[in-house]
N, C-alpha and C positions, 0 to 999 in steps of 0.2 A: 230375502236373505234370512237365514236362520238366526233366531235370537241367541246371543251369547249366554253361556253358563258362568255365573259368578259364585264362587264358594266364599261364604262369609262366616267368620267365627264370632259368636256372641260370647263376650267375656266380661268379667267383673266380679266384685265381691259377692259372697253368699247372701242370698235374700234381698238383692237389689232389683230383682224383677226381670231377669233375663228370660226365663221360661215363659212368664206371663207376656212379655213383649213379643216373643215368637208366636205365641197363641194368637195375639191380636193381629199380627201380620198375616197369619193364615186366614183369619176371619175376613180381614179387609180385602184380601186378594181372592176370596172365594175359593180357597185351596183345600178346604176340608172335605174328606170323603163323606158320602151320604151317611147320615146317622151318627157321625162322630160327636157332634155337639151334644146330642141326646145322651150318648154314652158317657161323656164327661159329666153331665148333669147328674146322672144316676150314680156314678162313682163318688161324686162330691157328697151327695145325700147319704150314701153308705158310710162315709167318713164323718158325717155330722157337720159338713161345711157348706158354704155357698159355692156355686159353680166356680171352679178355678181354671182360668185359661192355661195356667202352667201345666196342668195335667195332660194337655195335648202333647207336650214333649217329655215330661217326666214319666217315663214308661214303667218304672218299677214301683211296686206298692210301698217299699221302704222310703222311696223318694217322696211319694205322695203324703205319707204319714208324717214325715219329718220336714217337709217343705225344703228339700235340698236335692239338687241334681248331683247324682253320683257318677254316672257314665256319660260320655259324649253321645248325643243323639243328632242325627241329621234329618231335617225336614225340608220339604221342597215347596216352593211357590213360584208363581210367574206373574209378571206384569206385561204390558204391551211392548216394553223395550228389552226385557231380559228374563232369563230363567235364573232362579236362585237356589242354592243349596246352603241352608243355614245350619251351622254346627253349634249346638248348644253345649257349652263347656262348663264343667262344675266350678263353682266359686270357692268351695271350702279348701283350706290349705292342705288337708289330708289327701286331696284328690288332684294335686298339682300335676301329677304324671298324666292323668286323663285330659287335663286342660291342654298340656303340651301336645298330646297326640292329636287333639282336635285342631288347635291353632296351626300346627305344622302343615295342615292340608289347605289352608285358606289363602285366597287371593286378597281379601280385605277383612277388616274386623270392625265390630261395633262394641265399644266399651260402654257398659251400662253402669251408671252411678246413681245411687239414691239421692234425690234432690234435698232430702232432709238431713241424711247422715253425711253426705259429701264423700270425698275421697278417703277410702279405707286402705288397710294394708294390702289386701288382695287386689284391690283396684290398681294400686301402684305396681304390684308385682306383675299382674296380667298385662298392664300397659308396657312394662319393661320387656316381658317375654315376647309379646307381639312384635316389638321393635327388634329384639334379638333375632327372631326368626325371619326378619326381612320383610314383614308385612307392612308396607308403607301406606296403604289406603286405609285410614282410620277415621271412623265417625264416632263421636262421643254423644251419648244421650243422657241427660239428667232426667231419670224416670221418677215417678211418684210426685210430680209437681202439684198434684191435688193436696198432698200433705202439707205443703207450704202455701196453700191458697193461691198458687200461680203468681207469686210475687216476683217481680223483675229483680228487686234488690237481692233476694235470696239466690236467684239464678246467677246474677253477676258476681256475687261473693264466691260461690262455689266454683264458678268458671275461672276466676282469677287464681284460686288455689291450684286448680288443675293445670293451667297454663304455666305456672311457676314450676310445677313438677316436671312437665313435659319438656321444659327447656334443657333438662339434663339428658334427654334422648335426642334422636337424630331428626325428628320431624315434628310437624304440627298437624293436628287433626284437620281434615277437610271441612268438617262441619261440627258444631256443638249445638245440640238441639234440645229444648225443653219439651218433655212429653209426659203423658200419663197413659200407660198401657191399659190400666184398669178402666179409665173413663174415655179412652179413644181420642186423646188430644194430640194433635200434630203427628199423627201416624200416617194417614194417607193424604191429608190436606191440612193447611194451616187453620188453627182454631181461633175463634174470637175471644177465647179465654186468655190468650197470650197476645193481645193486640200489640204489645211492645216488641214482640219478636218478629223480625223481618226475613229470616232465612227460610229454607225449604222445609217441607215435612220430611219425615224419615224415608218414606218410599220415594219421594222426589229426589232426595239426596242419594239413595241407592241407585236410582235410574241414571243419575248424572255421572256415576263413576265410569271413567273410560274403560272399555274392555281391556283385559290384560294384553300386554304387548304381543304382537303376532309371533308366537314362538315357532311357527313353521318357517319363518324367515331367519331364525337364529341358527347357529352351527349345529350340526347333527350330534346328538347324544343319545345312544341306545345301550343301556346296561342290560346285559344278558341275565334273565331271571332263571332260565332253565334250558336244558337241551334235551329234546325228545328224538327218538328214532322211530319213524313210521314208514313201513314199506321200504326199508333200506335207506331212507333219507333222513339226515340229521337236520332237525328244525330248531333254530335258535328262537326262543320265546322271550318276549319282554314288552315293555312300553316305551315308545319314543318320547323322551323327555323334551326334546326340542329338535327343530329342523325337520327334514323330510328324507325319505328313502325311496329309491326307484330301482326297478329291475335293471341290471347292467351297471349299477353304480359301483365305483371302487371305494372301498372303505379301509380303515386302519383299525386293528384290534389293539386296545390298550389293556395292560401296560406293556405287552410284549413287542409292540410296534410292527406286528406282522400285517401283511396286506392281503386283502381278499376282494372278491367281486360278488355282488348279490345276483344270484341266478333268478330267483323268484321269491314271492312272498304269499302268505296265506292269512286271511282274516275270516274266521268263522266259515270255513269251507270255500270261500271265494279266493281268487288269485288275482288281486288288483295289480296294476302296473306301478302304482305309487301309494305311499302311506305317509301320514302327517303327524305332527306333534299331538300327543294325547291318545293316539291309537295304540291298542295292544295288538301285536302282530307276531307272526312266525316267519323267520327268514331262512332261506335255503341258499347256501353258498355254492359258488361254481367249483371251488377247489375243495379237496378233502382235508380241510384244516381242522385240527383239534381245538375245540372251544369249550370253555366251562363257565359255570355261573360266576358272575362278578366281573367278567371282562366287559369292556365298553367299546362299542363301535362308534367311530368318529370319522370325519374327513381329515386327511393328513394335513391339509393346508391350514387348518384351524384347530389342531389337536392340543389339548392341555398337556403339560409335561408331568408324567407320573413322579411321585416324590415319596421319600421315606421320612421326611421331616415336615411338619406343618404346625401352625398355631391356630387355635380356635377359641372363640368366646363361648365358654361353657356355663350352663346352669346345672347345678348339682342338686339332686333330690333325695339321695340316700341318707339314712340316719348315720351310716358309717362314713366318715370323711374321705374325700379323695386325697391321696398322699403322693408327694413326689417319689418317683421310683416304683410306683405301683404298676402292676401288669393289668392291662384292660383288654377287652375285645371291642373293636370299633366296627360299626356298621355305617356305610355310606352308600345310598342307593342299594344295589344288590351285592356290593362288596362287603366281605367280612374278613377281618384279619386281626392278628394280635399286635399290640403295641405297648408302649411304656411311657409314663409321664416323666418328662425331663425338666419341667419348670412350671411354676405358677406365678403369674404377675398380677398385681392389683386385685387382690381378694376384695369383693365388694358386696354390700348389703343390697339385695335386688329390689327391695321395696323403698328404701331411703335413697338409693343411688349414692351411697357414701363409701369411699375407699376405706376398708378396715385394716389392710396391711399390704405393703409392697414386698415383692419377692417372697411370697408366702411358701410354706411347706405343705399346707393342706387347705382344702376347700370343704366347708361344712354345708349341711342341708339348707336349701333355699338361698345359697350364696352363689355368686357368679365371679368368673375370673378369666383372664387370658391364659390358657393352658397350652404348653408346648408338648408335642408328641414325637416319638420316633417309632416307626413300624417295622416289623420283620420283613415285609415285602413292599414293593412300590404300591402306592394308592393313587387313584385318579380322583382329584378334587378340583374344585374351581372356586376362586375367591371373588369373582365379579358377579356371580349369579346366585344370591341367597335363596331365591324361590326355586331354583333348579335343584333337583335331587342330589346333585354332586356338590352343592354348597352347604349341605346340612349333614350332620352325623349324630349317631347315638352311641353312648358309652355303656357297655355292659360289664358286669362282674357277677360270677356265679349264675350265669344265664338269666339275670334280671337287669332291666333297664335302670341305670343309676344316674344318668345325666344326658343332656342333649346340648348340641352346640352348632355354631355356624362358623365356617372357615373365615379367618380374618387375614 
């Protein structure tokens, strides 16, 4: 059986060691390309520093010089049980949009906390955003345990603070692990330096994560990304978010509720009889039905009801506040349409989880709130599947991403 692919977001406060931890994971799983370690050694010498594992993921020179991840970077490694795509997300508050972009792709997350500094503002905010985005598989690592001499009392104290904060969210971390990425402690196996710790190493904890729910058995969701015409045939192109599609299958187009039958499909020149969740495919319909980008193919018996009114938990990132009655552009999967804000409930501080105002008129940068929308045309959304592309949305103004949310 093929090993599953798990996408993991590495999140946390700036300079708490996320990139260094990823570098250590690459070393421990023998996932570095030939010559990469030597390249990093040479780069470090050129900057007048010791060899830095963080440079394996911090691709830009500006990042290397300032010890700060600016953009999200994906790196890949594998164990005997699974393949992993690790998304290194920036920890600085100025790059919260980049962090959101990375975490939105993840099946699981690792929250990295400095064992000496403990939980900081961005640690709290990133934990909240991971929860907001519906990523329920969370592992917390207290990194840099070497700086506190691997003391159990220090770990227990910082862990207690973490758990008190997480009580305000919807879940509890699957594991809380003391590690030192720099000294390779509790990364691939338990270390004698933390004899008091009885849990798994980080790689053991990752391998214990159950594979994502078999999305091919879920209801069909196929948002149309584009429509091509080749040799007189119209081909609907997109990715299957969930479920499966077979030639001869009857489908319903949303939001119009029109019916159609799949005549055939194409994947990179092949014409398979079936396609499954996660696959990007082209579909050819039996009927000459007019279809455009943003429509969603589903099975009629389990079709969501398109709506022009919905509420979402929104995280706002723009310096300009989000105001009631403001016009916005909404993107959900491949759908894009105009909408308007009709209400904001429970304006909240995203790092302290404190309600700042009820029935608010505006939402400021790095605040979150339950926002109600009305749209010009029906929108296909789902409230029960936050990891499904139809459960998340982006808010734009003046062609810039201003916020992100999850359907509530």
